[in-house]
ZAVEXLUM-139587 format. One record per residue (C-alpha): residue in one letter; x, y, z; residue number from 1. Coordinates in pm, 1 decimal, always signed. Example, Ala and Ser with C-alpha at 12.3 -4.5 7.8 and 13.67 -1.06 7.14 Angstrom:
% ZAVEXLUM-139587
<residuo: a; X: +1230.0; Y: -450.0; Z: +780.0; num: 1>
<residuo: s; X: +1367.0; Y: -106.0; Z: +714.0; num: 2>
This chain:
% ZAVEXLUM-139587
<residuo: x; X: +1338.1; Y: +3177.5; Z: +5920.8; num: 1>
<residuo: x; X: +1060.0; Y: +3436.8; Z: +5934.1; num: 2>
<residuo: x; X: +757.7; Y: +3268.5; Z: +5824.4; num: 3>
<residuo: x; X: +385.9; Y: +3344.0; Z: +5883.6; num: 4>
<residuo: x; X: +138.5; Y: +3066.6; Z: +5818.5; num: 5>
<residuo: x; X: -218.9; Y: +3194.4; Z: +5769.3; num: 6>
<residuo: x; X: -543.5; Y: +3027.8; Z: +5674.9; num: 7>
<residuo: x; X: -857.6; Y: +3175.3; Z: +5531.0; num: 8>
<residuo: x; X: -1192.9; Y: +3011.7; Z: +5588.8; num: 9>
<residuo: x; X: -1557.0; Y: +3084.7; Z: +5672.0; num: 10>
<residuo: x; X: -1452.3; Y: +3184.0; Z: +6020.5; num: 11>
<residuo: x; X: -1213.2; Y: +3443.3; Z: +5897.8; num: 12>
<residuo: x; X: -846.0; Y: +3459.4; Z: +5902.4; num: 13>
<residuo: x; X: -652.6; Y: +3233.8; Z: +6143.8; num: 14>
<residuo: x; X: -307.2; Y: +3156.4; Z: +6238.1; num: 15>
<residuo: x; X: -219.6; Y: +2800.3; Z: +6124.5; num: 16>
<residuo: x; X: -170.0; Y: +2564.4; Z: +6419.3; num: 17>
<residuo: x; X: -211.5; Y: +2817.4; Z: +6680.4; num: 18>
<residuo: x; X: -494.7; Y: +2995.2; Z: +6878.3; num: 19>
<residuo: x; X: -305.3; Y: +3331.3; Z: +6878.0; num: 20>
<residuo: x; X: -440.4; Y: +3620.1; Z: +6702.3; num: 21>
<residuo: x; X: -363.3; Y: +3642.1; Z: +6324.8; num: 22>
<residuo: x; X: -366.8; Y: +4025.5; Z: +6345.6; num: 23>
<residuo: x; X: -106.3; Y: +4022.3; Z: +6624.3; num: 24>
<residuo: x; X: +112.1; Y: +3788.1; Z: +6427.3; num: 25>
<residuo: x; X: +82.1; Y: +4020.1; Z: +6129.6; num: 26>
<residuo: x; X: +198.9; Y: +4317.5; Z: +6327.9; num: 27>
<residuo: x; X: +502.8; Y: +4118.7; Z: +6458.4; num: 28>
<residuo: x; X: +597.5; Y: +3983.1; Z: +6123.1; num: 29>
<residuo: x; X: +591.0; Y: +4329.9; Z: +5955.2; num: 30>
<residuo: x; X: +869.3; Y: +4441.2; Z: +6176.9; num: 31>
<residuo: x; X: +1151.7; Y: +4266.1; Z: +5993.5; num: 32>
<residuo: x; X: +1344.9; Y: +4364.2; Z: +5690.9; num: 33>
<residuo: x; X: +1369.4; Y: +4224.0; Z: +5338.7; num: 34>
<residuo: x; X: +1097.7; Y: +4144.7; Z: +5079.8; num: 35>
<residuo: x; X: +761.4; Y: +3992.4; Z: +5179.0; num: 36>
<residuo: x; X: +666.9; Y: +3698.2; Z: +4942.2; num: 37>
<residuo: x; X: +313.4; Y: +3551.0; Z: +4980.3; num: 38>
<residuo: x; X: +261.1; Y: +3205.5; Z: +4847.4; num: 39>
<residuo: x; X: -92.7; Y: +3087.5; Z: +4750.3; num: 40>
<residuo: x; X: -151.7; Y: +2720.6; Z: +4661.3; num: 41>
<residuo: x; X: -429.7; Y: +2603.3; Z: +4419.0; num: 42>
<residuo: x; X: -713.6; Y: +2351.8; Z: +4382.7; num: 43>
<residuo: x; X: -737.7; Y: +2030.2; Z: +4606.5; num: 44>
<residuo: x; X: -559.0; Y: +2156.4; Z: +4904.7; num: 45>
<residuo: x; X: -715.8; Y: +2220.8; Z: +5258.2; num: 46>
<residuo: x; X: -507.6; Y: +2344.7; Z: +5544.6; num: 47>
<residuo: x; X: -744.2; Y: +2206.4; Z: +5803.0; num: 48>
<residuo: x; X: -701.1; Y: +1850.4; Z: +5668.5; num: 49>
<residuo: x; X: -362.4; Y: +1681.5; Z: +5746.8; num: 50>
<residuo: x; X: -348.2; Y: +1474.3; Z: +5429.5; num: 51>
<residuo: x; X: -420.5; Y: +1770.0; Z: +5203.2; num: 52>
<residuo: x; X: -248.7; Y: +2061.7; Z: +5404.0; num: 53>
<residuo: x; X: -13.6; Y: +2271.8; Z: +5190.6; num: 54>
<residuo: x; X: +171.9; Y: +2343.1; Z: +5523.0; num: 55>
<residuo: x; X: +301.4; Y: +1991.9; Z: +5531.4; num: 56>
<residuo: x; X: +381.5; Y: +1964.1; Z: +5166.3; num: 57>
<residuo: x; X: +465.1; Y: +2237.1; Z: +4930.3; num: 58>
<residuo: x; X: +476.8; Y: +2506.1; Z: +5215.3; num: 59>
<residuo: x; X: +680.3; Y: +2278.6; Z: +5442.6; num: 60>
<residuo: x; X: +1021.9; Y: +2385.1; Z: +5567.6; num: 61>
<residuo: x; X: +1277.9; Y: +2125.7; Z: +5556.8; num: 62>
<residuo: x; X: +1649.9; Y: +2116.6; Z: +5488.2; num: 63>
<residuo: x; X: +1651.1; Y: +1787.3; Z: +5308.8; num: 64>
<residuo: x; X: +1604.4; Y: +1760.9; Z: +4928.1; num: 65>
<residuo: x; X: +1253.1; Y: +1743.1; Z: +4782.0; num: 66>
<residuo: x; X: +1087.7; Y: +1407.7; Z: +4845.9; num: 67>
<residuo: x; X: +805.8; Y: +1213.1; Z: +4679.1; num: 68>
<residuo: x; X: +763.1; Y: +1482.1; Z: +4410.6; num: 69>
<residuo: x; X: +694.6; Y: +1756.1; Z: +4658.1; num: 70>
<residuo: x; X: +872.2; Y: +2078.0; Z: +4578.4; num: 71>
<residuo: x; X: +948.3; Y: +2303.1; Z: +4893.4; num: 72>
<residuo: x; X: +860.5; Y: +2640.9; Z: +4793.7; num: 73>
<residuo: x; X: +1026.8; Y: +2808.7; Z: +5086.3; num: 74>
<residuo: x; X: +1367.6; Y: +2662.6; Z: +5029.1; num: 75>
<residuo: x; X: +1362.3; Y: +2719.5; Z: +4665.5; num: 76>
<residuo: x; X: +1233.8; Y: +3083.1; Z: +4705.3; num: 77>
<residuo: x; X: +1540.6; Y: +3157.4; Z: +4916.8; num: 78>
<residuo: x; X: +1406.6; Y: +3109.7; Z: +5273.7; num: 79>
<residuo: x; X: +1588.1; Y: +2923.0; Z: +5552.1; num: 80>
<residuo: x; X: +1929.0; Y: +2981.2; Z: +5422.9; num: 81>
<residuo: x; X: +2027.5; Y: +3208.5; Z: +5717.2; num: 82>
<residuo: x; X: +2046.8; Y: +3529.3; Z: +5506.3; num: 83>
<residuo: x; X: +1948.9; Y: +3822.2; Z: +5745.1; num: 84>
<residuo: x; X: +1776.0; Y: +3986.7; Z: +5448.1; num: 85>
<residuo: x; X: +1586.3; Y: +3693.3; Z: +5317.2; num: 86>
<residuo: x; X: +1263.5; Y: +3853.4; Z: +5425.7; num: 87>
<residuo: x; X: +923.8; Y: +3723.5; Z: +5526.8; num: 88>
<residuo: x; X: +746.6; Y: +3427.0; Z: +5392.4; num: 89>
<residuo: x; X: +367.4; Y: +3426.4; Z: +5414.8; num: 90>
<residuo: x; X: +220.0; Y: +3072.6; Z: +5356.2; num: 91>
<residuo: x; X: -151.7; Y: +3158.0; Z: +5272.7; num: 92>
<residuo: x; X: -379.0; Y: +2846.0; Z: +5303.3; num: 93>
<residuo: x; X: -741.4; Y: +2832.5; Z: +5193.7; num: 94>
<residuo: x; X: -1003.2; Y: +2550.2; Z: +5165.4; num: 95>
<residuo: x; X: -974.3; Y: +2441.8; Z: +4800.1; num: 96>
<residuo: x; X: -1134.1; Y: +2094.2; Z: +4811.4; num: 97>
<residuo: x; X: -1475.5; Y: +1984.0; Z: +4694.7; num: 98>
<residuo: x; X: -1606.5; Y: +2049.5; Z: +4356.5; num: 99>
<residuo: x; X: -1462.5; Y: +2316.5; Z: +4122.0; num: 100>
<residuo: x; X: -1759.9; Y: +2560.8; Z: +4154.0; num: 101>
<residuo: x; X: -1730.8; Y: +2546.5; Z: +4542.3; num: 102>
<residuo: x; X: -1350.9; Y: +2607.5; Z: +4506.9; num: 103>
<residuo: x; X: -1404.5; Y: +2918.7; Z: +4295.4; num: 104>
<residuo: x; X: -1640.6; Y: +3063.2; Z: +4557.1; num: 105>
<residuo: x; X: -1395.9; Y: +2973.5; Z: +4834.8; num: 106>
<residuo: x; X: -1117.5; Y: +3148.4; Z: +4631.2; num: 107>
<residuo: x; X: -1311.5; Y: +3464.1; Z: +4599.5; num: 108>
<residuo: x; X: -1381.9; Y: +3475.0; Z: +4974.4; num: 109>
<residuo: x; X: -1013.6; Y: +3388.1; Z: +5055.9; num: 110>
<residuo: x; X: -910.1; Y: +3671.7; Z: +4818.8; num: 111>
<residuo: x; X: -1085.3; Y: +3919.8; Z: +5036.7; num: 112>
<residuo: x; X: -890.5; Y: +3781.1; Z: +5334.5; num: 113>
<residuo: x; X: -569.5; Y: +3808.5; Z: +5141.5; num: 114>
<residuo: x; X: -652.3; Y: +4177.1; Z: +5068.3; num: 115>
<residuo: x; X: -668.3; Y: +4238.0; Z: +5439.0; num: 116>
<residuo: x; X: -320.0; Y: +4062.7; Z: +5495.5; num: 117>
<residuo: x; X: -169.8; Y: +4273.4; Z: +5213.4; num: 118>
<residuo: x; X: -322.4; Y: +4603.1; Z: +5332.9; num: 119>
<residuo: x; X: -209.0; Y: +4541.1; Z: +5692.6; num: 120>
<residuo: x; X: +145.8; Y: +4444.5; Z: +5588.4; num: 121>
<residuo: x; X: +170.2; Y: +4737.3; Z: +5339.1; num: 122>
<residuo: x; X: +41.9; Y: +4976.1; Z: +5609.1; num: 123>
<residuo: x; X: +289.5; Y: +4857.6; Z: +5877.4; num: 124>
<residuo: x; X: +593.9; Y: +4806.6; Z: +5642.0; num: 125>
<residuo: x; X: +538.1; Y: +5044.2; Z: +5339.4; num: 126>
<residuo: x; X: +925.4; Y: +5027.3; Z: +5281.7; num: 127>
<residuo: x; X: +922.2; Y: +4657.8; Z: +5214.4; num: 128>
<residuo: x; X: +820.2; Y: +4517.8; Z: +4864.8; num: 129>
<residuo: x; X: +535.9; Y: +4275.3; Z: +4870.4; num: 130>
<residuo: x; X: +521.3; Y: +4004.3; Z: +4601.8; num: 131>
<residuo: x; X: +282.2; Y: +3717.0; Z: +4538.5; num: 132>
<residuo: x; X: +330.8; Y: +3389.6; Z: +4369.2; num: 133>
<residuo: x; X: +28.0; Y: +3159.5; Z: +4309.8; num: 134>
<residuo: x; X: -45.8; Y: +2818.1; Z: +4151.5; num: 135>
<residuo: x; X: -356.4; Y: +2726.2; Z: +3963.8; num: 136>
<residuo: x; X: -679.8; Y: +2868.7; Z: +4118.0; num: 137>
<residuo: x; X: -453.9; Y: +3073.5; Z: +4345.4; num: 138>
<residuo: x; X: -467.0; Y: +3327.4; Z: +4070.2; num: 139>
<residuo: x; X: -832.5; Y: +3396.4; Z: +4147.5; num: 140>
<residuo: x; X: -730.9; Y: +3473.6; Z: +4496.9; num: 141>
<residuo: x; X: -476.1; Y: +3750.4; Z: +4415.7; num: 142>
<residuo: x; X: -706.7; Y: +3886.7; Z: +4130.3; num: 143>
<residuo: x; X: -991.9; Y: +3921.8; Z: +4401.2; num: 144>
<residuo: x; X: -756.6; Y: +4082.3; Z: +4646.2; num: 145>
<residuo: x; X: -656.1; Y: +4345.2; Z: +4392.6; num: 146>
<residuo: x; X: -1017.8; Y: +4479.6; Z: +4370.6; num: 147>
<residuo: x; X: -998.5; Y: +4659.3; Z: +4694.7; num: 148>
<residuo: x; X: -633.9; Y: +4730.8; Z: +4751.2; num: 149>
<residuo: x; X: -473.0; Y: +5078.8; Z: +4701.5; num: 150>
<residuo: x; X: -218.8; Y: +5156.7; Z: +4452.7; num: 151>
<residuo: x; X: +144.1; Y: +5022.7; Z: +4526.7; num: 152>
<residuo: x; X: +22.4; Y: +4746.6; Z: +4757.3; num: 153>
<residuo: x; X: +184.2; Y: +4474.9; Z: +4558.6; num: 154>
<residuo: x; X: +506.0; Y: +4505.6; Z: +4348.8; num: 155>
<residuo: x; X: +526.4; Y: +4184.2; Z: +4148.3; num: 156>
<residuo: x; X: +291.3; Y: +3885.0; Z: +4088.5; num: 157>
<residuo: x; X: +378.0; Y: +3542.6; Z: +3944.6; num: 158>
<residuo: x; X: +97.5; Y: +3312.8; Z: +3854.8; num: 159>
<residuo: x; X: +177.6; Y: +2955.3; Z: +3769.4; num: 160>
<residuo: x; X: -60.8; Y: +2807.3; Z: +3521.6; num: 161>
<residuo: x; X: -337.2; Y: +3031.6; Z: +3656.1; num: 162>
<residuo: x; X: -696.6; Y: +2900.9; Z: +3659.3; num: 163>
<residuo: x; X: -843.6; Y: +3228.4; Z: +3566.9; num: 164>
<residuo: x; X: -994.8; Y: +3378.3; Z: +3250.9; num: 165>
<residuo: x; X: -790.5; Y: +3626.0; Z: +3057.6; num: 166>
<residuo: x; X: -1055.4; Y: +3894.9; Z: +3098.5; num: 167>
<residuo: x; X: -1055.7; Y: +3838.4; Z: +3483.1; num: 168>
<residuo: x; X: -665.7; Y: +3886.2; Z: +3482.1; num: 169>
<residuo: x; X: -680.5; Y: +4190.8; Z: +3264.1; num: 170>
<residuo: x; X: -951.1; Y: +4354.3; Z: +3469.3; num: 171>
<residuo: x; X: -772.1; Y: +4296.3; Z: +3794.1; num: 172>
<residuo: x; X: -442.8; Y: +4422.8; Z: +3662.8; num: 173>
<residuo: x; X: -611.8; Y: +4757.7; Z: +3571.4; num: 174>
<residuo: x; X: -747.2; Y: +4826.3; Z: +3931.2; num: 175>
<residuo: x; X: -564.2; Y: +5075.3; Z: +4142.2; num: 176>
<residuo: x; X: -339.9; Y: +4812.3; Z: +4292.3; num: 177>
<residuo: x; X: -313.6; Y: +4611.4; Z: +3974.9; num: 178>
<residuo: x; X: -205.1; Y: +4905.2; Z: +3769.9; num: 179>
<residuo: x; X: +88.4; Y: +4960.7; Z: +3979.5; num: 180>
<residuo: x; X: +191.3; Y: +4597.7; Z: +4000.8; num: 181>
<residuo: x; X: +374.3; Y: +4360.2; Z: +3751.4; num: 182>
<residuo: x; X: +236.0; Y: +4024.8; Z: +3647.7; num: 183>
<residuo: x; X: +451.2; Y: +3727.5; Z: +3513.8; num: 184>
<residuo: x; X: +190.8; Y: +3487.8; Z: +3368.8; num: 185>
<residuo: x; X: +366.7; Y: +3143.3; Z: +3359.7; num: 186>
<residuo: x; X: +201.5; Y: +2913.7; Z: +3106.4; num: 187>
<residuo: x; X: +276.4; Y: +2567.1; Z: +2946.1; num: 188>
<residuo: x; X: +94.2; Y: +2366.4; Z: +2679.7; num: 189>
<residuo: x; X: +151.6; Y: +2082.1; Z: +2933.0; num: 190>
<residuo: x; X: -155.4; Y: +2243.7; Z: +3113.8; num: 191>
<residuo: x; X: -386.5; Y: +2249.8; Z: +2807.8; num: 192>
<residuo: x; X: -610.2; Y: +1972.1; Z: +2938.9; num: 193>
<residuo: x; X: -657.1; Y: +2150.9; Z: +3275.6; num: 194>
<residuo: x; X: -734.5; Y: +2484.9; Z: +3091.5; num: 195>
<residuo: x; X: -969.4; Y: +2314.6; Z: +2865.3; num: 196>
<residuo: x; X: -1157.8; Y: +2152.4; Z: +3163.3; num: 197>
<residuo: x; X: -1161.5; Y: +2490.5; Z: +3339.4; num: 198>
<residuo: x; X: -1332.9; Y: +2663.0; Z: +3044.5; num: 199>
<residuo: x; X: -1581.1; Y: +2388.6; Z: +3008.9; num: 200>
<residuo: x; X: -1679.6; Y: +2382.9; Z: +3378.7; num: 201>
<residuo: x; X: -1661.4; Y: +2740.2; Z: +3484.1; num: 202>
<residuo: x; X: -1882.1; Y: +2995.5; Z: +3279.5; num: 203>
<residuo: x; X: -1674.4; Y: +3261.2; Z: +3103.9; num: 204>
<residuo: x; X: -1745.4; Y: +3627.7; Z: +3191.9; num: 205>
<residuo: x; X: -1746.4; Y: +3718.5; Z: +2825.7; num: 206>
<residuo: x; X: -1823.4; Y: +3523.1; Z: +2499.2; num: 207>
<residuo: x; X: -1505.9; Y: +3378.9; Z: +2346.5; num: 208>
<residuo: x; X: -1318.3; Y: +3441.9; Z: +2655.5; num: 209>
<residuo: x; X: -1012.3; Y: +3207.0; Z: +2714.2; num: 210>
<residuo: x; X: -805.9; Y: +3088.2; Z: +3015.2; num: 211>
<residuo: x; X: -518.7; Y: +3336.2; Z: +3081.8; num: 212>
<residuo: x; X: -276.5; Y: +3071.5; Z: +2938.4; num: 213>
<residuo: x; X: -371.0; Y: +3204.1; Z: +2589.2; num: 214>
<residuo: x; X: -192.7; Y: +3515.9; Z: +2684.4; num: 215>
<residuo: x; X: -257.8; Y: +3864.1; Z: +2810.1; num: 216>
<residuo: x; X: -254.7; Y: +4207.6; Z: +2637.6; num: 217>
<residuo: x; X: -134.1; Y: +4439.9; Z: +2914.6; num: 218>
<residuo: x; X: +165.1; Y: +4681.7; Z: +2946.1; num: 219>
<residuo: x; X: +223.3; Y: +4552.7; Z: +3297.2; num: 220>
<residuo: x; X: +215.6; Y: +4187.3; Z: +3224.2; num: 221>
<residuo: x; X: +424.7; Y: +3933.8; Z: +3023.2; num: 222>
<residuo: x; X: +338.5; Y: +3574.6; Z: +2936.7; num: 223>
<residuo: x; X: +619.0; Y: +3317.7; Z: +2971.0; num: 224>
<residuo: x; X: +554.6; Y: +2967.2; Z: +2803.8; num: 225>
<residuo: x; X: +768.9; Y: +2724.0; Z: +2993.4; num: 226>
<residuo: x; X: +744.6; Y: +2439.1; Z: +2731.2; num: 227>
<residuo: x; X: +893.7; Y: +2661.6; Z: +2460.4; num: 228>
<residuo: x; X: +1255.8; Y: +2573.6; Z: +2411.4; num: 229>
<residuo: x; X: +1332.6; Y: +2907.9; Z: +2258.9; num: 230>
<residuo: x; X: +1178.6; Y: +3078.4; Z: +2567.8; num: 231>
<residuo: x; X: +1392.5; Y: +2865.0; Z: +2803.6; num: 232>
<residuo: x; X: +1697.7; Y: +2945.4; Z: +2610.7; num: 233>
<residuo: x; X: +1631.9; Y: +3332.3; Z: +2623.6; num: 234>
<residuo: x; X: +1553.8; Y: +3309.6; Z: +3003.3; num: 235>
<residuo: x; X: +1919.6; Y: +3210.7; Z: +3070.2; num: 236>
<residuo: x; X: +1990.8; Y: +3578.7; Z: +3010.0; num: 237>
<residuo: x; X: +1773.9; Y: +3664.5; Z: +3311.5; num: 238>
<residuo: x; X: +1915.1; Y: +3391.9; Z: +3551.7; num: 239>
<residuo: x; X: +1666.4; Y: +3128.7; Z: +3438.5; num: 240>
<residuo: x; X: +1845.7; Y: +2794.0; Z: +3387.6; num: 241>
<residuo: x; X: +1531.3; Y: +2573.2; Z: +3362.2; num: 242>
<residuo: x; X: +1512.9; Y: +2210.9; Z: +3248.7; num: 243>
<residuo: x; X: +1315.4; Y: +2131.0; Z: +2928.7; num: 244>
<residuo: x; X: +974.7; Y: +1973.2; Z: +2963.6; num: 245>
<residuo: x; X: +948.9; Y: +1604.9; Z: +3016.7; num: 246>
<residuo: x; X: +573.3; Y: +1541.1; Z: +2988.0; num: 247>
<residuo: x; X: +298.4; Y: +1618.8; Z: +2752.4; num: 248>
<residuo: x; X: +34.0; Y: +1672.2; Z: +3028.1; num: 249>
<residuo: x; X: +131.0; Y: +1809.8; Z: +3368.2; num: 250>
<residuo: x; X: -49.2; Y: +2066.3; Z: +3589.7; num: 251>
<residuo: x; X: +251.9; Y: +2099.4; Z: +3828.2; num: 252>
<residuo: x; X: +556.5; Y: +2167.3; Z: +3599.5; num: 253>
<residuo: x; X: +526.6; Y: +2532.4; Z: +3678.1; num: 254>
<residuo: x; X: +689.9; Y: +2463.4; Z: +3999.8; num: 255>
<residuo: x; X: +835.2; Y: +2102.4; Z: +3971.2; num: 256>
<residuo: x; X: +1070.6; Y: +2164.0; Z: +3675.8; num: 257>
<residuo: x; X: +1418.2; Y: +2174.3; Z: +3795.7; num: 258>
<residuo: x; X: +1543.6; Y: +2532.4; Z: +3815.0; num: 259>
<residuo: x; X: +1228.8; Y: +2708.0; Z: +3769.5; num: 260>
<residuo: x; X: +1150.3; Y: +2802.0; Z: +4130.4; num: 261>
<residuo: x; X: +1519.2; Y: +2937.8; Z: +4147.1; num: 262>
<residuo: x; X: +1422.3; Y: +3169.2; Z: +3845.5; num: 263>
<residuo: x; X: +1103.3; Y: +3290.6; Z: +4031.9; num: 264>
<residuo: x; X: +1316.0; Y: +3366.3; Z: +4338.4; num: 265>
<residuo: x; X: +1550.9; Y: +3566.0; Z: +4119.4; num: 266>
<residuo: x; X: +1261.3; Y: +3752.2; Z: +3951.8; num: 267>
<residuo: x; X: +1094.7; Y: +3843.1; Z: +4291.9; num: 268>
<residuo: x; X: +1409.1; Y: +3915.4; Z: +4491.5; num: 269>
<residuo: x; X: +1580.9; Y: +4102.6; Z: +4212.8; num: 270>
<residuo: x; X: +1304.5; Y: +4261.6; Z: +3991.8; num: 271>
<residuo: x; X: +1572.2; Y: +4499.6; Z: +3847.4; num: 272>
<residuo: x; X: +1759.2; Y: +4196.6; Z: +3704.5; num: 273>
<residuo: x; X: +1445.4; Y: +4051.1; Z: +3542.2; num: 274>
<residuo: x; X: +1265.2; Y: +4367.2; Z: +3406.6; num: 275>
<residuo: x; X: +924.1; Y: +4314.3; Z: +3252.6; num: 276>
<residuo: x; X: +991.8; Y: +4522.5; Z: +2946.9; num: 277>
<residuo: x; X: +1305.0; Y: +4341.3; Z: +2872.5; num: 278>
<residuo: x; X: +1138.9; Y: +4015.2; Z: +2893.7; num: 279>
<residuo: x; X: +864.5; Y: +4136.5; Z: +2665.4; num: 280>
<residuo: x; X: +1117.0; Y: +4248.6; Z: +2407.1; num: 281>
<residuo: x; X: +1294.3; Y: +3920.2; Z: +2380.3; num: 282>
<residuo: x; X: +1031.7; Y: +3657.1; Z: +2444.6; num: 283>
<residuo: x; X: +804.6; Y: +3520.3; Z: +2167.5; num: 284>
<residuo: x; X: +509.1; Y: +3756.7; Z: +2125.2; num: 285>
<residuo: x; X: +251.5; Y: +3478.3; Z: +2106.8; num: 286>
<residuo: x; X: +218.4; Y: +3137.4; Z: +2271.7; num: 287>
<residuo: x; X: +192.4; Y: +2814.9; Z: +2082.6; num: 288>
<residuo: x; X: -152.5; Y: +2696.5; Z: +2000.2; num: 289>
<residuo: x; X: -351.9; Y: +2475.3; Z: +2236.3; num: 290>
<residuo: x; X: -287.1; Y: +2102.9; Z: +2201.2; num: 291>
<residuo: x; X: +40.4; Y: +2166.8; Z: +2018.4; num: 292>
<residuo: x; X: +238.1; Y: +1974.9; Z: +2278.1; num: 293>
<residuo: x; X: -5.2; Y: +1682.9; Z: +2326.8; num: 294>
<residuo: x; X: -6.7; Y: +1603.4; Z: +1955.0; num: 295>
<residuo: x; X: +360.8; Y: +1670.4; Z: +1885.8; num: 296>
<residuo: x; X: +605.1; Y: +1396.7; Z: +1802.1; num: 297>
<residuo: x; X: +782.4; Y: +1201.7; Z: +1945.5; num: 298>
<residuo: x; X: +574.8; Y: +1089.3; Z: +2233.4; num: 299>
<residuo: x; X: +713.5; Y: +1128.6; Z: +2579.1; num: 300>
<residuo: x; X: +514.9; Y: +942.9; Z: +2852.5; num: 301>
<residuo: x; X: +649.0; Y: +963.6; Z: +3207.7; num: 302>
<residuo: x; X: +460.0; Y: +906.9; Z: +3533.6; num: 303>
<residuo: x; X: +315.3; Y: +1190.7; Z: +3728.2; num: 304>
<residuo: x; X: +479.0; Y: +1274.1; Z: +4065.8; num: 305>
<residuo: x; X: +299.6; Y: +1061.6; Z: +4323.6; num: 306>
<residuo: x; X: +238.4; Y: +1343.0; Z: +4570.4; num: 307>
<residuo: x; X: +44.7; Y: +1541.3; Z: +4317.0; num: 308>
<residuo: x; X: -217.8; Y: +1276.8; Z: +4220.8; num: 309>
<residuo: x; X: -448.1; Y: +1405.2; Z: +4493.5; num: 310>
<residuo: x; X: -345.5; Y: +1764.5; Z: +4517.6; num: 311>
<residuo: x; X: -255.6; Y: +2043.8; Z: +4275.4; num: 312>
């Protein structure tokens, strides 16, 4: 399975678990065929700490079923099945531990390194589509990367409950690279508590700005609310057979919900089968108001997956 594990830190871009040159590894990886899918984790992970490394949890490669609440992104995104055109997976790690303010600064620095990775891959393999999927504060990394990339560097971006302000997302998606990319903004009222905390702790760029979960007004973006049963029903027409929500509060349902990662794989590998404009035409135009799930009846109270009590 073609997979490139990269880490971004104060010392620059490094190949995970190897002293070899990251640049040389990029050159070799770009020689294959199929799509390039870059995976970016969120807050609380650190690739240099075994206990919190994304490379041994969500970015791990294993043939066995998911264990202890971990969802193996590689397997669910279509890697490791032996398909000669499955493409290249890039597992992008960054230092996301410590307080939230430090993580935001780290994300912006990591975003500049991600821009280098994307630019290198695009230059060497212009014929291969490059997609990015992020969770939580990983959205800040791709939005930072878009600032300096040329047009057509990235084809499609999927942000899972992104920890970014709407104005930040909208500005990034109107840059040269952002304007020629498509964004699927995955949201859920299960994430309201985390969005609320983000808005209280991280200063907004503009007055009355909201987290991107409130929705985006962009021609090249669509917001998909995963806890909306009507939305889930409509997604079946686009290959999305996703289980209904089970919790009132959950920061990880964007990738732990049964069937949801398979839908992302379909949207990234077959963009023509999940066209943005078609999604926009059929999905609800607005998201449900904040707290509508928390205060809904009847109450559902299930334990959080144990593996995500220390990492998100």
